[in-house]
C-alpha positions as CSV (number, residue, x, y, z in Angstrom):
1,M,0.0,0.0,0.0
2,N,2.8,2.4,0.9
3,R,4.6,1.7,-2.3
4,L,1.5,2.5,-4.3
5,L,1.0,5.7,-2.4
6,I,4.6,6.7,-2.9
7,G,4.3,5.8,-6.6
8,L,1.4,8.1,-7.0
9,L,2.8,11.0,-4.9
10,V,6.3,11.2,-6.4
11,P,5.2,12.1,-9.9
12,M,2.8,14.7,-8.5
13,L,5.5,16.2,-6.4
14,V,7.9,16.3,-9.4
15,L,5.3,18.1,-11.4
16,A,4.5,20.5,-8.6
17,I,8.1,21.5,-8.2
18,A,8.7,22.0,-12.0
19,A,8.6,25.5,-13.3
20,P,5.4,26.6,-15.0
21,G,5.1,26.0,-18.7
22,A,6.6,28.7,-20.9
23,A,5.1,27.5,-24.2
24,R,1.5,26.7,-23.7
25,I,-0.9,26.5,-26.6
26,G,-1.6,30.1,-27.7
27,D,1.7,31.4,-26.3
28,P,4.4,33.0,-28.5
29,V,6.8,30.4,-30.0
30,A,9.8,32.5,-29.0
31,G,9.7,31.3,-25.4
32,F,9.9,27.6,-26.2
33,M,13.7,27.1,-26.3
34,S,14.2,29.1,-23.1
35,G,11.4,27.3,-21.3
36,P,11.7,24.3,-19.0
37,L,10.6,21.6,-21.5
38,A,13.5,22.2,-23.9
39,Q,16.0,21.8,-21.0
40,Q,14.2,18.9,-19.3
41,L,13.9,16.8,-22.5
42,Q,17.3,18.0,-23.9
43,L,15.7,19.3,-27.1
44,N,17.6,20.7,-30.0
45,P,16.2,22.6,-32.9
46,Q,16.1,20.4,-36.0
47,A,14.1,22.1,-38.7
48,Q,11.5,24.7,-39.7
49,T,9.1,24.0,-42.5
50,S,6.4,26.1,-44.0
51,L,3.2,24.1,-44.4
52,S,0.9,24.1,-47.3
53,G,-2.6,23.0,-48.2
54,P,-5.1,23.2,-45.4
55,L,-2.3,24.2,-43.0
56,S,-1.1,27.0,-45.3
57,G,0.4,29.9,-43.3
58,R,1.6,27.7,-40.5
59,I,5.2,26.8,-39.7
60,L,6.3,23.5,-38.3
61,H,9.2,23.8,-35.8
62,R,10.8,20.4,-35.1
63,F,13.0,19.7,-32.0
64,V,14.8,16.4,-31.3
65,S,16.2,15.1,-28.0
66,D,19.9,14.5,-27.6
67,D,19.4,10.8,-27.7
68,G,17.0,11.0,-30.7
69,A,14.2,9.1,-28.8
70,I,11.9,12.1,-28.5
71,V,10.7,14.5,-31.2
72,V,8.6,17.5,-30.5
73,D,6.8,19.4,-33.2
74,L,5.3,22.9,-32.7
75,I,2.8,24.1,-35.3
76,V,2.8,27.8,-35.2
77,F,0.4,30.3,-36.7
78,G,0.9,34.1,-36.5
79,G,3.8,33.6,-34.1
80,A,1.7,31.7,-31.6
81,I,1.8,27.9,-30.8
82,E,-1.3,26.4,-32.2
83,Q,-0.5,22.7,-31.6
84,E,2.2,20.7,-29.8
85,V,3.0,17.2,-30.8
86,M,5.4,14.8,-29.1
87,Y,6.6,11.5,-30.6
88,A,8.1,9.1,-28.0
89,P,8.6,5.4,-27.5
90,L,5.4,3.6,-26.6
91,A,6.5,2.7,-23.0
92,M,5.2,3.4,-19.6
93,N,8.7,4.4,-18.5
94,R,8.4,7.5,-20.7
95,G,5.6,8.8,-18.4
96,V,7.9,11.5,-16.8
97,Q,8.8,13.0,-20.2
98,V,5.1,12.9,-21.3
99,S,4.0,14.5,-18.1
100,F,6.5,17.4,-18.5
101,F,5.3,17.8,-22.1
102,L,1.7,17.9,-21.1
103,Q,2.4,20.4,-18.3
104,D,4.2,22.6,-20.8
105,A,1.4,22.4,-23.4
106,V,-1.6,22.9,-21.1
107,G,0.1,25.1,-18.5
108,S,-1.3,23.1,-15.6
109,V,0.0,20.4,-13.3
110,F,-3.5,19.3,-12.7
111,G,-4.2,19.1,-16.4
112,A,-1.0,17.1,-16.9
113,Q,-2.0,14.6,-14.2
114,K,-5.4,14.2,-15.9
115,G,-3.7,13.6,-19.2
116,M,-1.5,10.9,-17.7
117,L,-4.6,8.8,-17.2
118,A,-5.2,8.8,-20.9
119,F,-1.5,8.2,-21.6
120,R,-1.5,5.1,-19.3
121,A,-4.7,3.8,-21.0
122,A,-3.1,4.3,-24.5
123,V,0.1,2.4,-23.5
124,I,-1.7,-0.4,-21.7
125,N,-4.4,-1.0,-24.3
126,R,-2.4,0.0,-27.3
127,K,-5.4,2.1,-28.5
128,E,-6.0,5.8,-29.2
129,T,-7.3,7.7,-26.2
130,Y,-8.0,11.4,-25.6
131,L,-9.0,13.7,-22.8
132,T,-10.1,17.4,-22.8
133,F,-8.9,19.9,-20.3
134,G,-9.4,23.7,-20.3
135,G,-10.6,23.8,-23.9
136,L,-7.6,21.7,-25.1
137,I,-7.7,18.2,-26.4
138,M,-4.9,15.8,-25.4
139,R,-4.7,12.9,-27.8
140,F,-2.6,9.8,-27.4
141,V,-2.1,7.7,-30.5
142,P,0.0,4.5,-30.6
143,M,1.8,4.2,-33.9
144,G,3.8,1.6,-35.7
145,G,7.4,0.9,-34.7
146,G,6.6,1.1,-31.0
147,R,6.0,4.9,-31.0
148,L,3.4,7.1,-29.4
149,R,2.1,10.4,-30.7
150,V,0.9,12.8,-28.0
151,Q,-0.9,15.8,-29.5
152,V,-2.3,18.8,-27.7
153,S,-4.5,21.2,-29.6
154,R,-7.6,23.3,-29.4
C-alpha cells in the first residue's frame, strides 16, 4: 500500500516543483527554447518548414532530444503555438517525459495529471485515447514501430 501511495505521490511532487510551462498552446513560440521543457527533455532545434494546403500559413518547428528518442513538433500560426505534438517510445517508463510535455502544453500540473490517465490507457491498451482539459484536447495515438504520438491542440 505504501509503495502504491509513494508511486502516486512522487510524480505529482515532481510536477508541482517543476517551473510553470513557458510554451502553452496560444503562447508565442519564441519562449519555447528558453522554457523548461526544452531543457528537461534536452531538445535541440532540428528544422523549420512552411506548411501548405489546409495548413497554409503555418510553420512547423521540429525539435529532437539529444538521444533521438523524442521528437517535439510545434505548429505555429501568427507567431503563436497552435499545436504541440510529441513522438516518443510507446512505453510506460516515458511517463515522466510525457507529463513534462503535457504540463508545458496545457500550462497546468492538474491538467498534466489528468492527461497521464489517458497516456496510461493508451500504453496499456495500445489504443488511441483522448482527454479534454481547459478547452484543449490531449490525444494519445499508438503508432507503428513502438512509437506514441501525443498531441495537444484546441
